[in-house]
C-alpha positions as CSV (number, residue, x, y, z in Angstrom):
1,M,22.2,-13.2,37.4
2,A,21.4,-9.5,36.9
3,S,18.1,-8.5,35.6
4,M,17.5,-8.6,31.9
5,P,14.6,-6.2,31.7
6,N,13.3,-6.6,28.2
7,V,13.8,-10.3,27.4
8,Q,10.2,-11.2,28.2
9,K,9.0,-8.3,26.1
10,G,11.3,-9.5,23.3
11,R,9.8,-13.0,23.5
12,A,6.3,-11.5,23.4
13,L,7.2,-9.3,20.4
14,Y,8.8,-12.3,18.6
15,E,5.6,-14.3,19.1
16,K,3.4,-11.4,18.0
17,L,5.4,-11.2,14.8
18,G,4.5,-14.9,14.1
19,S,7.6,-16.5,15.6
20,P,9.6,-16.0,12.4
21,K,12.2,-18.6,11.5
22,T,14.0,-16.8,8.6
23,F,15.4,-13.3,8.7
24,L,16.9,-11.3,5.8
25,A,20.0,-9.7,7.2
26,P,20.8,-5.9,7.3
27,M,23.1,-5.2,4.4
28,V,24.3,-1.8,3.1
29,D,22.6,-1.0,-0.2
30,A,21.5,-4.7,-0.4
31,S,18.4,-5.2,1.8
32,E,16.5,-2.2,0.5
33,L,12.7,-2.2,-0.2
34,A,12.7,-3.9,-3.6
35,W,15.0,-6.7,-2.5
36,R,13.0,-7.2,0.7
37,K,9.9,-7.6,-1.5
38,L,11.6,-10.3,-3.5
39,C,12.8,-12.1,-0.5
40,R,9.4,-11.9,1.2
41,K,7.8,-13.3,-2.0
42,Y,10.1,-16.3,-1.6
43,G,9.3,-16.7,2.0
44,A,11.5,-14.5,4.2
45,D,9.6,-14.2,7.5
46,I,11.1,-10.9,8.6
47,C,13.4,-8.4,7.0
48,Y,16.0,-5.9,8.2
49,S,16.7,-2.7,6.5
50,P,20.2,-1.8,5.3
51,M,22.5,-0.5,8.0
52,Y,22.0,3.3,8.3
53,H,24.4,5.7,9.8
54,A,22.5,7.2,12.8
55,R,24.1,10.6,12.7
56,L,23.5,11.1,9.0
57,F,20.0,9.7,9.3
58,G,19.2,12.0,12.1
59,T,20.6,15.2,10.7
60,T,20.5,14.9,6.9
61,E,17.2,14.9,5.1
62,S,18.7,14.0,1.8
63,Y,20.3,11.0,3.3
64,R,17.0,9.9,4.7
65,K,15.3,10.4,1.4
66,Q,17.9,8.3,-0.3
67,Q,17.3,5.4,2.1
68,L,13.6,5.4,2.9
69,C,10.4,6.2,0.9
70,D,6.7,6.4,1.7
71,E,6.3,2.8,0.6
72,D,8.7,1.5,3.3
73,Y,6.8,-0.4,6.1
74,T,3.5,-0.5,4.3
75,E,1.5,-3.7,4.5
76,N,3.8,-5.4,2.0
77,D,6.9,-4.5,4.1
78,K,6.2,-6.0,7.5
79,P,7.6,-7.2,9.8
80,L,10.6,-4.8,9.5
81,V,13.6,-4.0,11.7
82,I,15.6,-0.9,10.9
83,Q,19.3,-1.1,11.8
84,F,21.6,1.7,12.8
85,C,25.3,2.0,13.5
86,S,26.2,4.6,16.1
87,N,28.6,5.4,19.0
88,K,26.7,8.4,20.4
89,P,23.5,7.8,22.4
90,N,21.9,11.2,21.5
91,E,22.5,10.6,17.7
92,L,21.0,7.1,17.9
93,V,18.0,8.4,19.8
94,D,17.4,11.2,17.2
95,A,17.5,8.6,14.4
96,V,15.2,6.2,16.2
97,K,12.6,8.9,16.8
98,L,12.4,9.4,13.0
99,V,11.5,5.8,12.4
100,K,9.2,5.0,15.4
101,N,6.2,4.6,13.1
102,K,8.1,2.9,10.3
103,C,9.3,-0.4,11.8
104,D,8.6,-3.1,14.4
105,A,12.0,-2.6,16.1
106,V,15.4,-1.0,15.6
107,D,18.7,-2.9,15.7
108,L,22.1,-1.7,16.9
109,N,24.9,-2.9,14.6
110,L,27.7,-4.3,16.7
111,G,28.9,-6.7,14.1
112,C,30.5,-4.8,11.1
113,P,34.2,-5.8,11.1
114,Q,35.3,-3.7,8.2
115,G,38.0,-0.9,8.1
116,I,35.3,1.8,7.7
117,A,33.7,0.6,10.9
118,R,37.1,0.8,12.7
119,K,37.6,4.3,11.3
120,G,34.1,5.4,12.2
121,H,34.2,3.6,15.6
122,Y,31.1,1.6,15.3
123,G,30.0,-2.0,14.6
124,A,32.3,-4.7,15.9
125,F,34.8,-2.1,17.0
126,L,32.6,-1.4,20.0
127,M,32.9,-5.0,21.3
128,D,35.3,-4.0,24.0
129,E,33.3,-0.9,25.1
130,W,30.4,-2.5,27.1
131,E,29.5,0.7,29.0
132,L,29.2,2.6,25.7
133,I,27.0,-0.1,24.3
134,A,24.8,-0.1,27.4
135,S,24.4,3.7,27.1
136,L,23.3,3.4,23.5
137,I,20.7,0.8,24.3
138,G,19.6,2.4,27.5
139,A,19.1,5.8,25.8
140,V,16.7,4.4,23.3
141,N,14.8,2.5,25.9
142,K,14.5,5.7,28.0
143,E,13.9,8.3,25.3
144,V,11.9,6.2,22.8
145,P,10.4,3.4,24.9
146,E,7.7,2.6,22.3
147,V,10.4,1.3,19.9
148,P,12.0,-2.0,20.8
149,I,15.8,-2.2,20.4
150,T,17.7,-5.4,19.5
151,A,21.4,-6.0,18.8
152,K,23.5,-8.0,16.3
153,I,26.8,-9.1,17.6
154,R,29.9,-11.1,16.8
155,V,31.7,-13.5,19.1
156,F,35.0,-13.5,21.0
157,E,37.3,-16.6,20.7
158,D,36.7,-17.0,24.5
159,R,33.1,-18.3,24.8
160,Q,32.9,-17.2,28.4
161,K,33.7,-13.7,27.3
162,T,31.1,-14.0,24.6
163,L,28.5,-15.0,27.3
164,A,29.4,-12.1,29.5
165,Y,29.2,-9.8,26.5
166,A,25.7,-11.1,25.5
167,K,24.5,-10.8,29.1
168,S,25.7,-7.2,29.4
169,I,23.8,-6.3,26.2
170,L,20.6,-8.0,27.5
171,Q,21.0,-6.4,30.9
172,A,21.3,-3.0,29.1
173,G,17.8,-3.6,27.7
174,A,18.1,-5.3,24.3
175,W,14.9,-7.1,23.5
176,W,16.7,-9.9,21.6
177,L,20.1,-10.9,20.1
178,T,21.3,-11.9,16.7
179,V,24.6,-13.7,17.0
180,H,27.0,-14.0,14.1
181,G,29.2,-17.0,14.9
182,R,32.4,-15.3,13.7
183,T,34.9,-13.2,15.5
184,R,35.7,-9.6,14.4
185,E,38.9,-10.8,12.7
186,M,37.1,-13.3,10.5
187,K,36.5,-11.3,7.4
188,G,37.7,-11.3,3.8
189,Q,40.3,-14.1,3.1
190,Q,40.1,-15.1,6.7
191,T,36.4,-15.4,6.9
192,G,36.2,-19.1,7.6
193,L,33.2,-21.0,9.0
194,A,30.9,-19.5,11.6
195,D,31.1,-21.4,14.9
196,W,27.6,-22.7,15.7
197,S,28.9,-24.1,19.0
198,Q,29.4,-20.6,20.3
199,I,25.7,-19.9,19.6
200,K,24.7,-23.2,21.2
201,F,26.7,-22.3,24.3
202,L,24.8,-19.0,24.6
203,R,21.5,-20.7,24.1
204,D,22.3,-23.2,26.9
205,E,23.6,-20.5,29.3
206,L,21.0,-17.7,28.7
207,P,17.5,-17.7,30.1
208,S,15.0,-19.5,27.8
209,E,13.0,-16.3,27.4
210,V,15.8,-14.7,25.4
211,V,15.1,-14.7,21.7
212,L,18.3,-15.8,20.0
213,I,18.9,-15.5,16.2
214,A,21.7,-17.5,14.6
215,N,23.7,-16.0,11.7
216,G,26.3,-17.8,9.6
217,N,26.9,-20.9,7.4
218,I,23.5,-20.9,5.6
219,I,24.2,-22.0,2.0
220,Y,21.3,-24.4,1.1
221,K,17.8,-24.6,2.4
222,R,18.7,-27.7,4.5
223,N,21.1,-25.5,6.5
224,I,18.3,-23.5,8.0
225,E,16.9,-26.4,10.0
226,E,20.4,-27.7,10.6
227,S,21.4,-24.4,12.2
228,I,18.3,-24.3,14.4
229,N,18.8,-27.9,15.5
230,A,22.5,-27.4,16.2
231,T,22.3,-24.1,18.0
232,G,18.9,-24.2,19.6
233,A,18.3,-20.7,18.2
234,D,14.8,-19.5,17.6
235,A,15.6,-18.6,14.0
236,V,18.3,-17.9,11.4
237,M,19.5,-14.8,9.7
238,I,20.7,-15.0,6.2
239,A,23.0,-12.5,4.6
240,E,25.3,-13.2,1.6
241,T,23.5,-16.3,0.3
242,A,20.3,-14.3,0.0
243,L,21.9,-12.0,-2.5
244,S,22.6,-14.7,-5.1
245,Y,20.0,-17.2,-4.0
246,P,16.8,-15.4,-2.7
247,A,14.9,-18.7,-3.1
248,I,16.8,-19.9,0.0
249,F,13.8,-18.6,1.9
250,A,11.3,-20.9,0.0
251,K,10.2,-24.2,1.5
252,P,12.1,-27.1,-0.1
253,A,10.2,-28.6,-3.0
254,A,11.0,-32.2,-1.8
255,D,13.0,-34.1,0.7
256,E,15.9,-34.1,-1.8
257,P,17.1,-31.0,-3.6
258,S,15.4,-30.6,-6.9
259,L,15.4,-28.2,-9.9
260,D,12.4,-26.4,-8.3
261,D,14.6,-25.4,-5.5
262,F,16.9,-23.5,-7.9
263,P,14.7,-21.4,-10.2
264,R,16.1,-20.2,-13.6
265,V,18.0,-17.0,-13.4
266,D,15.9,-15.3,-16.0
267,H,12.7,-16.0,-14.1
268,V,14.0,-14.6,-10.8
269,L,15.6,-11.7,-12.6
270,R,12.3,-10.8,-14.3
271,E,10.5,-11.0,-10.9
272,Y,13.0,-8.7,-9.3
273,F,13.2,-6.2,-12.2
274,D,9.4,-5.9,-12.3
275,I,9.4,-5.3,-8.5
276,V,12.0,-2.5,-9.0
277,K,10.0,-0.8,-11.7
278,A,6.9,-0.9,-9.4
279,T,8.7,0.3,-6.3
280,D,9.0,3.9,-5.1
281,G,12.2,5.4,-3.8
282,H,15.8,6.0,-4.7
283,A,17.5,3.1,-2.9
284,S,15.7,0.3,-4.9
285,V,16.7,1.8,-8.3
286,V,20.3,2.6,-7.2
287,S,20.9,-1.0,-6.0
288,L,19.5,-2.7,-9.1
289,K,22.8,-3.2,-10.9
290,T,24.6,-4.5,-7.8
291,H,21.9,-7.0,-7.2
292,M,21.9,-8.1,-10.8
293,F,25.7,-8.9,-10.6
294,K,25.2,-10.9,-7.4
295,L,22.1,-12.7,-8.7
296,L,23.8,-13.6,-12.0
297,R,27.3,-14.2,-10.7
298,T,27.5,-17.9,-11.8
299,F,25.7,-17.2,-15.0
300,F,28.1,-14.4,-15.9
301,I,31.1,-16.7,-15.5
302,K,29.9,-18.3,-18.7
303,E,28.0,-15.4,-20.3
304,V,30.8,-12.8,-20.3
305,E,29.4,-10.8,-23.3
306,I,26.1,-10.1,-21.5
307,R,27.9,-9.2,-18.3
308,N,30.1,-6.7,-20.1
309,K,27.0,-5.0,-21.4
310,L,25.6,-4.6,-17.9
311,G,28.7,-2.9,-16.5
312,P,28.4,0.5,-18.2
313,L,24.7,1.0,-17.4
314,K,23.9,3.8,-15.0
315,S,21.2,3.9,-12.3
316,G,17.8,4.9,-13.6
317,E,18.4,3.8,-17.1
318,L,15.6,1.2,-16.7
319,D,14.9,1.0,-20.5
320,K,18.5,-0.1,-21.0
321,F,18.3,-2.6,-18.1
322,E,15.2,-4.0,-19.8
323,V,17.2,-4.8,-22.9
324,I,19.7,-6.8,-20.8
325,V,16.9,-8.6,-18.9
326,K,15.3,-9.6,-22.2
327,E,18.7,-10.8,-23.6
328,I,19.2,-13.0,-20.6
329,E,15.7,-14.4,-21.0
330,D,16.3,-15.2,-24.6
331,R,19.7,-16.8,-23.8
332,V,18.4,-19.0,-21.0
333,N,15.4,-20.1,-23.2
334,H,17.9,-21.1,-25.9
335,I,20.1,-23.0,-23.4
336,V,17.2,-24.9,-21.9
337,N,15.7,-25.8,-25.3
338,S,19.0,-26.9,-26.8
339,E,20.5,-28.6,-23.8
340,P,17.6,-30.2,-21.8
341,E,19.8,-33.2,-20.8
342,N,22.1,-30.8,-18.9
343,D,19.4,-29.3,-16.8
344,V,20.1,-31.6,-13.8
345,I,21.6,-31.3,-10.3
346,T,24.5,-33.6,-9.3
347,P,26.2,-34.1,-6.0
348,N,29.7,-32.5,-5.4
349,G,30.7,-33.8,-2.0
350,D,28.8,-31.7,0.5
351,Y,27.8,-29.3,-2.3
352,L,25.7,-29.5,-5.4
353,N,26.5,-28.9,-9.0
354,V,23.6,-26.7,-10.2
355,P,23.3,-25.6,-13.9
356,Y,24.7,-22.2,-14.3
357,W,21.5,-20.8,-15.7
358,R,19.8,-21.4,-12.3
359,I,20.2,-19.3,-9.2
360,Q,22.4,-20.7,-6.5
361,P,24.6,-19.8,-3.6
362,L,27.7,-17.7,-4.4
363,F,30.8,-19.3,-3.0
364,R,33.7,-17.2,-1.7
365,V,36.9,-17.4,-3.7
366,V,40.1,-17.7,-1.7
367,N,43.4,-18.0,-3.7
368,G,41.4,-19.0,-6.8
369,V,39.4,-21.7,-5.2
370,A,35.8,-21.3,-4.1
371,S,34.6,-22.8,-0.9
372,N,32.7,-25.5,-2.8
373,G,35.9,-26.7,-4.4
374,E,35.4,-25.0,-7.8
375,V,38.7,-23.7,-9.1
376,R,38.0,-20.2,-10.6
377,S,41.6,-19.8,-11.8
378,A,41.2,-22.9,-14.1
379,E,38.1,-21.3,-15.6
380,K,40.0,-18.1,-16.1
381,A,42.9,-19.9,-17.8
382,K,40.6,-21.8,-20.1
383,K,38.9,-18.7,-21.3
384,G,42.1,-16.6,-21.3
385,S,39.9,-13.7,-20.2
386,T,41.4,-10.6,-18.5
387,T,37.8,-9.8,-17.4
388,D,37.7,-13.0,-15.4
389,S,41.0,-12.1,-13.8
390,N,39.5,-8.8,-12.7
391,D,36.4,-10.6,-11.5
392,E,38.6,-12.9,-9.4
393,K,40.2,-9.8,-7.8
394,I,36.8,-8.3,-7.1
395,E,35.5,-11.5,-5.7
396,K,38.5,-11.8,-3.3
397,R,38.0,-8.2,-2.2
398,K,34.4,-8.8,-1.5
399,A,34.7,-12.3,-0.2
400,S,32.9,-12.0,3.1
401,D,29.5,-11.5,4.5
402,D,30.1,-7.8,4.2
403,T,29.7,-6.5,0.7
404,A,31.3,-3.1,-0.3
405,E,28.7,-0.5,-1.2
406,S,28.5,3.3,-1.1
407,S,26.8,5.9,1.1
408,P,27.5,9.7,1.6
409,E,29.8,9.5,4.5
410,H,31.1,5.9,4.1
411,K,33.0,6.1,0.9
412,K,33.0,2.2,0.8
413,P,31.2,0.9,3.8
414,K,30.5,-2.8,4.2
415,M,27.4,-4.6,5.1
416,D,27.2,-6.8,8.2
């Protein structure tokens, strides 16, 4: 087996960072500072930044100011890995040089499967260009050796090819690997389940010194330990579920799921909103409304009037957001006081029925049916609401681990 020059350094770094078990994934406009603070408060061991475009980051000061602020990577924002997408070694090096004192490592995005990544020639669309990937990783190791570089990948259907791919990235000098157990084609309506057996195969075939992070199929707290046990990975990375259910990172309140595992939406929303108000930087304020829609997705299915009030608000209108937050608090207080007998969790096959005023995983909708078996179209028909119809269309369009958001060059890039 060819040399894997940095895997022992990666293991040492992982242990230095406390052998973290839960990672907040890199997500465009969705893992910015304020959201990282909230997830850390609930127990996330390590956080990744949003995915940044290396060329823009390296050449455009306004882009950098939109993404980072002086408060990033302070004592309350560690450990932190900053992720870049790139297809040119010099551009990646220039970007990494600008963050060498603002993170514990940088990560190369090799997993984004969306159309914008195809057009921009980055992310999962570099999967067949192993020499280019090696040059990207090698350039950072050579030019900015003080900054560890890791990589986040997707898998091929052929697990032997996945193994060869992983080895080539480690041989190029990656310090550790995060493996999303889906192929490049598994997105949107074709997302499907991540294949944990692919990750287990890599764990069995790669040297034990390699730090391996598993990504995919984390819905409830119990899935974290299940993933680690099934894959043999060192830790799990959580993406989409963390957006609607940041309490996923908290230790379970008991052996069986309890209401304490699913905090009230008004309580979590207030925590998050107060964090946004106290956080410096452009990115945290701009992302507020997007996070509110994700966090309150189940709540808004019932509380349509409040949802419609949130829609027109513009970034920075914090006084108007405060009115919405207060209205949600009043509404949930009324529900809990008037319907205490309904504040219970009941089984639903492999899933759980959680009261809609409590935060919970957001389930993808495919052809009107969510992955937990809930029929959204039936809810829509009952309400006779055109707004629900639009929501269903939006949910289908966004139904992947890759949420559409905006940035200067990527008109509608997706998170990975």
